[in-house]
C-alpha positions as CSV (number, residue, x, y, z in Angstrom):
1,M,0.0,0.0,0.0
2,A,1.3,3.5,-0.8
3,A,2.6,5.5,2.1
4,D,0.3,8.3,3.3
5,L,2.5,11.4,3.3
6,S,-0.3,13.8,4.2
7,Q,0.9,14.2,7.8
8,I,4.5,15.0,6.9
9,V,4.5,16.9,3.6
10,K,3.6,20.5,4.8
11,A,3.1,23.7,2.9
12,Y,6.8,24.5,2.7
13,D,8.7,21.4,3.7
14,V,8.7,17.8,4.9
15,R,8.5,17.3,8.6
16,G,7.5,14.4,10.9
17,V,8.4,11.9,13.6
18,V,11.3,9.5,12.9
19,P,10.9,6.5,12.4
20,D,7.1,6.5,13.1
21,Q,6.1,8.8,10.2
22,W,9.1,8.5,7.9
23,D,12.5,6.8,7.8
24,E,15.6,6.3,5.6
25,S,13.7,4.2,3.0
26,L,11.3,7.1,2.4
27,A,14.2,9.6,2.5
28,E,15.8,7.7,-0.4
29,L,12.6,7.9,-2.4
30,F,12.4,11.7,-1.6
31,G,16.0,12.0,-3.0
32,A,15.0,10.3,-6.3
33,A,11.8,12.3,-6.6
34,F,13.5,15.6,-5.9
35,V,16.0,15.0,-8.7
36,Q,13.3,14.1,-11.2
37,V,10.9,17.0,-10.3
38,V,13.6,19.7,-10.4
39,G,15.4,18.1,-13.3
40,A,18.8,18.2,-11.6
41,D,22.0,16.6,-12.7
42,A,23.7,17.8,-9.5
43,I,22.5,18.8,-6.0
44,V,23.9,19.9,-2.6
45,I,22.8,18.4,0.7
46,G,23.4,19.5,4.3
47,H,22.1,18.4,7.7
48,D,21.7,19.6,11.3
49,M,22.8,17.9,14.6
50,R,19.7,15.7,15.2
51,P,20.6,12.0,15.8
52,S,18.6,10.9,12.7
53,S,20.0,13.6,10.3
54,P,23.2,11.8,9.1
55,G,21.3,8.7,8.2
56,L,18.4,10.4,6.5
57,S,20.6,12.7,4.5
58,A,22.8,9.8,3.3
59,A,19.7,7.9,2.2
60,F,18.4,11.0,0.3
61,A,21.9,11.3,-1.4
62,R,21.7,7.6,-2.4
63,G,18.3,8.1,-4.0
64,A,19.5,11.2,-5.8
65,A,22.7,9.5,-7.1
66,R,20.7,6.5,-8.3
67,Q,18.9,8.9,-10.6
68,G,22.2,10.1,-12.0
69,A,22.7,13.3,-10.0
70,D,26.1,14.2,-8.7
71,V,25.8,15.0,-4.9
72,T,27.9,17.5,-2.9
73,L,27.6,16.8,0.8
74,I,28.4,19.8,3.0
75,G,27.7,17.9,6.3
76,L,26.8,19.7,9.5
77,C,25.4,23.2,8.7
78,S,22.8,25.7,9.4
79,T,19.9,26.1,7.0
80,D,21.1,29.4,5.8
81,Q,24.5,27.8,5.2
82,L,22.8,25.3,2.9
83,Y,21.1,28.3,1.1
84,Y,24.5,29.8,0.7
85,A,25.8,26.6,-0.9
86,S,22.8,26.4,-3.2
87,G,23.3,30.0,-4.2
88,K,27.0,30.0,-4.6
89,L,27.2,26.7,-6.4
90,N,24.0,27.4,-8.3
91,L,22.6,23.9,-7.3
92,P,19.3,22.7,-6.0
93,G,19.6,21.9,-2.3
94,A,18.2,19.8,0.5
95,M,18.6,20.6,4.2
96,F,17.8,17.9,6.8
97,T,16.3,19.6,9.9
98,A,13.1,20.0,11.8
99,S,14.1,23.5,12.9
100,H,12.7,24.1,16.4
101,N,10.6,20.9,16.7
102,P,11.4,18.4,19.5
103,A,14.1,15.8,19.1
104,Q,12.0,13.0,17.7
105,Y,11.1,15.1,14.6
106,N,13.1,15.6,11.4
107,G,12.4,17.1,8.1
108,I,13.7,18.3,4.7
109,K,13.8,21.9,3.4
110,L,14.2,21.9,-0.3
111,C,15.2,24.6,-2.8
112,R,16.0,24.9,-6.4
113,A,19.3,26.3,-7.7
114,G,20.0,29.8,-6.3
115,A,18.1,29.0,-3.1
116,A,14.7,29.4,-4.8
117,P,12.0,27.9,-2.6
118,V,10.2,24.6,-3.2
119,G,6.7,24.6,-1.8
120,Q,3.4,22.9,-2.5
121,D,2.9,24.9,-5.7
122,T,6.5,24.8,-6.8
123,G,7.3,21.1,-6.8
124,L,6.6,19.7,-3.4
125,A,3.2,18.3,-4.3
126,D,4.7,16.6,-7.3
127,I,7.5,15.2,-5.2
128,R,4.9,13.8,-2.7
129,T,3.0,12.1,-5.6
130,L,6.1,10.3,-6.9
131,V,7.2,9.1,-3.4
132,E,3.7,7.8,-2.7
133,T,3.6,6.0,-6.0
134,W,7.0,4.4,-5.6
135,S,6.3,3.4,-2.0
136,D,3.5,1.3,-3.4
137,S,5.0,0.0,-6.6
138,G,8.7,-0.2,-5.7
139,A,11.7,2.0,-6.1
140,P,12.2,4.0,-9.4
141,E,14.4,2.5,-12.1
142,A,18.0,3.6,-11.7
143,A,19.5,5.9,-14.3
144,E,22.1,4.6,-16.7
145,R,24.8,6.5,-14.8
146,T,25.0,6.6,-11.1
147,G,25.9,10.1,-9.8
148,T,29.0,10.8,-7.7
149,L,29.2,11.6,-4.0
150,S,31.7,14.2,-2.8
151,E,32.2,16.2,0.4
152,R,32.8,20.0,0.6
153,D,33.3,22.2,3.7
154,T,31.5,25.6,3.1
155,L,31.6,27.1,6.6
156,A,34.5,29.4,6.2
157,D,33.2,30.7,2.8
158,Y,29.7,31.1,4.2
159,A,31.1,33.2,7.1
160,A,33.3,35.3,4.7
161,H,30.3,36.0,2.4
162,L,28.1,37.2,5.3
163,K,30.8,39.5,6.6
164,S,31.3,40.9,3.1
165,L,27.7,42.2,3.2
166,V,28.0,44.2,6.5
167,D,30.7,46.8,7.4
168,L,31.9,45.8,10.9
169,T,35.3,47.5,10.7
170,A,34.4,50.4,12.9
171,I,32.3,48.8,15.7
172,R,33.2,49.3,19.3
173,P,34.0,46.3,21.5
174,L,30.8,44.5,22.5
175,K,30.0,41.8,25.0
176,V,27.3,39.5,23.6
177,V,25.7,36.4,25.1
178,V,24.8,33.8,22.5
179,D,22.3,31.0,23.2
180,A,22.6,28.4,20.5
181,G,20.1,26.1,22.2
182,N,22.3,23.1,21.4
183,G,21.5,23.8,17.8
184,M,23.5,24.7,14.7
185,G,24.3,28.2,16.0
186,G,27.0,26.4,18.1
187,H,28.6,25.3,14.8
188,T,28.3,28.6,12.9
189,V,28.8,31.4,15.4
190,P,32.4,30.7,16.3
191,T,33.5,31.0,12.7
192,V,31.2,33.9,11.7
193,F,32.1,36.0,14.8
194,D,35.8,35.2,14.6
195,G,38.0,38.3,14.2
196,L,35.2,40.7,15.3
197,P,35.7,42.9,18.4
198,L,33.3,40.8,20.4
199,T,33.5,39.1,23.8
200,V,31.2,36.1,23.2
201,V,29.7,34.4,26.2
202,P,28.5,31.0,24.8
203,M,25.4,29.2,26.1
204,Y,24.6,25.7,25.0
205,F,27.0,25.6,22.0
206,E,27.3,21.8,22.3
207,L,25.6,20.2,19.3
208,D,22.9,18.0,20.8
209,G,19.7,17.1,18.9
210,T,18.0,15.9,22.0
211,F,17.9,19.5,23.3
212,P,18.9,18.9,26.9
213,N,18.6,22.5,28.1
214,H,15.5,23.9,26.4
215,E,13.7,23.6,23.1
216,A,15.5,25.5,20.4
217,N,12.5,27.7,19.7
218,P,13.2,31.3,20.9
219,L,9.7,32.4,19.8
220,D,8.5,30.8,23.0
221,P,9.4,33.2,25.9
222,A,10.1,30.3,28.2
223,N,13.1,29.4,26.0
224,I,14.9,32.7,26.4
225,V,14.7,33.0,30.2
226,D,18.2,31.6,30.6
227,L,19.6,34.1,28.0
228,Q,17.8,37.0,29.7
229,E,19.3,36.1,33.1
230,R,22.8,35.6,31.7
231,V,22.7,39.0,29.9
232,R,21.9,40.7,33.2
233,A,24.4,38.7,35.1
234,E,27.2,39.4,32.6
235,G,26.4,43.0,32.1
236,A,26.4,42.3,28.4
237,D,25.5,44.7,25.7
238,L,23.0,42.2,24.2
239,G,21.9,38.6,23.9
240,I,21.3,36.6,20.7
241,A,19.3,33.4,20.6
242,F,19.2,31.1,17.5
243,D,16.6,28.4,16.7
244,G,17.6,24.8,16.1
245,D,18.7,25.2,12.5
246,A,20.0,28.7,13.1
247,D,18.1,30.4,10.3
248,R,16.2,32.6,12.8
249,C,17.6,34.8,15.5
250,F,16.1,36.7,18.4
251,F,17.6,39.6,20.4
252,V,17.6,40.6,24.1
253,D,18.7,44.1,25.0
254,E,21.2,45.1,27.8
255,R,18.3,45.0,30.4
256,G,17.4,41.4,29.5
257,E,14.3,42.5,27.7
258,G,13.3,40.9,24.4
259,V,13.5,43.0,21.2
260,S,10.5,42.7,18.9
261,P,11.3,41.1,15.5
262,S,9.3,43.9,13.9
263,A,11.7,46.4,15.5
264,V,14.6,44.4,14.1
265,T,12.9,44.3,10.7
266,A,12.6,48.1,10.7
267,L,16.2,48.6,11.9
268,V,17.6,46.4,9.2
269,A,15.3,47.9,6.6
270,A,16.6,51.4,7.3
271,R,20.2,50.1,7.0
272,E,19.5,48.3,3.7
273,L,17.7,51.3,2.3
274,A,20.8,53.4,3.1
275,K,22.7,51.0,0.8
276,H,20.0,50.7,-1.8
277,P,18.1,54.1,-1.9
278,G,14.4,53.8,-3.0
279,G,14.3,50.0,-2.6
280,T,11.3,47.8,-1.9
281,V,11.0,46.1,1.5
282,I,8.6,43.2,2.1
283,H,6.8,42.7,5.4
284,N,4.0,40.2,6.3
285,L,0.7,41.5,7.4
286,I,1.2,40.8,11.1
287,T,4.4,42.8,11.5
288,S,4.1,46.1,13.3
289,W,2.8,49.3,11.7
290,S,6.4,50.5,12.6
291,V,7.8,48.6,9.7
292,P,6.1,50.3,6.7
293,E,6.4,53.7,8.5
294,V,10.2,53.3,8.8
295,V,10.5,52.1,5.3
296,R,8.6,55.2,3.9
297,E,10.6,57.5,6.2
298,N,13.8,56.1,4.7
299,G,12.6,56.6,1.1
300,G,11.6,53.0,0.5
301,T,8.5,51.3,-0.7
302,P,6.8,48.8,1.7
303,V,4.9,45.8,0.3
304,R,2.6,43.8,2.5
305,T,2.2,40.1,2.0
306,R,0.8,36.9,3.5
307,V,2.6,35.0,6.3
308,G,5.0,32.4,5.2
309,H,8.4,32.2,3.6
310,S,7.3,31.0,0.2
311,F,5.1,34.1,-0.1
312,I,7.8,36.4,1.0
313,K,10.4,34.9,-1.3
314,Q,8.1,35.0,-4.3
315,E,7.2,38.7,-3.6
316,M,10.9,39.5,-3.3
317,A,11.6,37.9,-6.6
318,D,8.6,39.6,-8.3
319,T,9.3,43.1,-6.9
320,G,13.1,43.0,-6.8
321,A,12.9,43.8,-3.1
322,I,16.1,44.4,-1.2
323,F,14.9,43.0,2.2
324,G,12.0,41.3,3.8
325,G,11.1,40.5,7.4
326,E,8.5,38.5,9.4
327,H,7.2,38.6,12.9
328,S,8.7,35.1,13.4
329,A,12.2,36.5,13.0
330,H,12.8,35.3,9.5
331,Y,14.9,37.9,7.7
332,Y,15.3,37.8,3.9
333,F,18.0,39.5,1.9
334,K,18.4,40.2,-1.9
335,D,22.1,40.0,-1.4
336,F,21.6,36.4,0.0
337,W,19.6,35.0,-3.0
338,N,16.4,36.3,-1.4
339,A,16.8,33.6,1.3
340,D,16.4,34.0,5.0
341,T,19.4,34.2,7.2
342,G,19.3,35.1,10.9
343,M,23.0,35.4,11.0
344,L,23.1,38.2,8.6
345,A,20.4,40.0,10.6
346,A,22.6,39.5,13.7
347,L,25.6,41.1,12.0
348,H,23.4,44.1,11.0
349,V,22.2,44.6,14.6
350,L,25.8,44.3,15.9
351,A,27.0,46.9,13.3
352,A,24.1,49.3,14.2
353,L,24.8,48.9,17.9
354,G,28.6,49.1,17.6
355,T,28.8,52.2,15.5
356,Q,27.1,54.4,18.1
357,K,27.2,54.8,21.9
358,A,23.6,54.3,22.9
359,P,22.5,50.9,24.4
360,L,20.4,48.5,22.4
361,S,17.2,49.4,24.2
362,R,17.5,53.0,23.2
363,L,18.6,52.2,19.6
364,V,15.5,50.0,19.0
365,A,13.0,52.3,20.7
366,A,12.9,54.4,17.5
367,Y,11.6,51.3,15.7
368,D,9.2,50.0,18.4
369,R,6.4,52.5,18.4
370,Y,3.3,50.5,19.2
371,T,2.0,47.8,21.7
372,G,1.5,44.3,20.4
373,S,-0.1,41.2,21.8
374,G,2.2,38.7,20.2
375,E,0.7,35.7,18.6
376,I,-2.1,34.0,20.7
377,N,-3.4,30.6,19.6
378,S,-7.0,29.4,20.4
379,T,-8.1,25.8,19.7
380,V,-11.5,25.9,17.9
381,S,-13.8,23.2,16.4
382,D,-14.7,25.3,13.4
383,Q,-12.2,27.9,12.2
384,R,-14.5,29.5,9.6
385,A,-17.5,29.8,11.9
386,R,-15.5,31.4,14.7
387,T,-13.9,33.8,12.2
388,Q,-17.3,34.8,10.9
389,V,-18.5,35.6,14.4
390,V,-15.6,38.0,14.8
391,R,-16.3,39.5,11.3
392,E,-19.9,40.2,12.1
393,A,-19.1,41.7,15.5
394,F,-16.8,44.4,13.9
395,A,-18.4,44.8,10.5
396,A,-20.8,47.6,11.5
397,R,-18.4,49.7,13.5
398,Q,-17.5,53.2,12.5
399,G,-14.1,53.6,10.8
400,V,-13.4,49.9,10.4
401,T,-11.8,48.4,7.3
402,M,-11.4,44.7,6.6
403,D,-9.4,42.5,4.3
404,D,-8.9,38.8,3.7
405,M,-5.4,38.6,2.4
406,D,-4.5,36.1,5.0
407,G,-7.3,35.3,7.4
408,L,-9.3,38.3,8.6
409,T,-7.5,41.7,9.2
410,V,-9.6,44.4,10.9
411,T,-8.1,47.9,11.0
412,T,-8.9,51.4,12.4
413,A,-6.9,54.5,12.9
414,D,-5.8,53.4,16.4
415,W,-5.5,49.6,16.2
416,W,-5.6,46.5,14.0
417,F,-5.9,42.8,14.5
418,N,-5.4,39.7,12.4
419,L,-7.1,36.4,12.9
420,R,-5.9,33.6,10.7
421,P,-6.3,29.8,10.7
422,S,-3.5,27.4,11.1
423,N,-3.0,25.2,8.0
424,T,-2.1,22.1,10.1
425,E,-3.9,22.3,13.4
426,P,-7.5,23.3,14.6
427,L,-6.2,26.7,15.7
428,L,-7.0,30.4,15.1
429,R,-4.0,32.7,15.6
430,L,-4.6,36.2,16.8
431,N,-2.3,39.2,16.6
432,V,-3.3,42.6,17.9
433,E,-1.5,46.0,17.8
434,A,-2.6,49.4,19.1
435,R,-1.2,52.8,20.0
436,D,-1.2,52.1,23.7
437,E,-1.4,49.1,26.1
438,P,-4.9,49.6,27.5
439,T,-6.4,49.8,24.0
440,M,-4.5,46.7,22.9
441,A,-5.5,44.7,26.0
442,K,-9.1,45.6,25.7
443,L,-9.3,44.7,22.0
444,R,-7.3,41.5,22.6
445,D,-9.7,40.3,25.3
446,E,-12.8,41.2,23.3
447,V,-11.6,39.3,20.2
448,L,-10.5,36.3,22.3
449,A,-13.9,36.2,24.0
450,L,-15.6,36.0,20.5
451,V,-13.1,33.4,19.2
452,R,-13.4,31.1,22.3
453,G,-17.2,31.5,22.5
């Protein structure tokens, strides 16, 4: 019987529990299908530190090579290091990681040559169909020629490329606490930060895919508590936390307070616009009002898009945007093949902080102008029905506008909120922003009461 991949093939990647939902035999079929769908005669593969990653990536490589593709293995790497290799070598790529998910999970992030994304509409659905067919009827026929397998270390070149994109020559000495969460930041940070005037205080740099200290998901406030305490204890200038595959980064100021990813998006946007005057900057519809304001103030054009990296990357390609940012701390750069790299965002923050004397809290205050709720999830039995209840409650109000770009967005002159369904779980996700805390709190509670019935 054909394997049911509906639980593991997501909108943008493959992700599931190993070996319960997928294993090395399926990984080999994914490798063969990837090569066929993207028409590749050569690919590049990397993997994170999860216990299952070496075996899964090796199986994928075997499947690809059996279809005639030459395979370059870059071994342990961050996801943005894999994007670097895909961009620099101009090869389709596969990264084995489950990002911030717990240890029993693993997955594959796929891209075409030049780090162009592969999602449901750009090849992933076709890959799934082939794998399901082959799992029922047997492995695909091997190509006449078996591809070669070779190894290549890209870490030093990746680090040099990032540092060529940000001027760090004039920064003052900074003390920075870095929480790698036992993820790939522990592998990349020492090389990228080498030679910079930084005193690095490392936390959880040991690569360990069982995540013994905390989940490698800094979006959850519980997972940055250790970093916040350490920044205060060390009297550090800032703290940086990376997620499991180190493609996202989060910042803590000198007081140990978290910095909004929207403020980081605005700060980096201003810096990129100084380099590329008049450029376009992409932001998803739940980033702060601050982002398009700062973009306009710096002579740029803001473009609003749906949530999700495939939408951001497509919009960047369509508009020639110089930069894009999401509330989830994904930061995308034209100079990095439109791909997301938390490490490059970190270098921008270090450069901005290090070329002036104010502390980080004061530096980002100019970019953090409103009060936000953060993302609040509610479990519901009927996403559409609960959204309609909210829509009807606000439809008749004075000065309200609504749009359906991604879920329901309701806006007035003083506040906005977005309510959108999860694609994979029975959840509605609420984000609220207002000009002051009491207005935000009142609106948040009103919408949640409607959502939760």
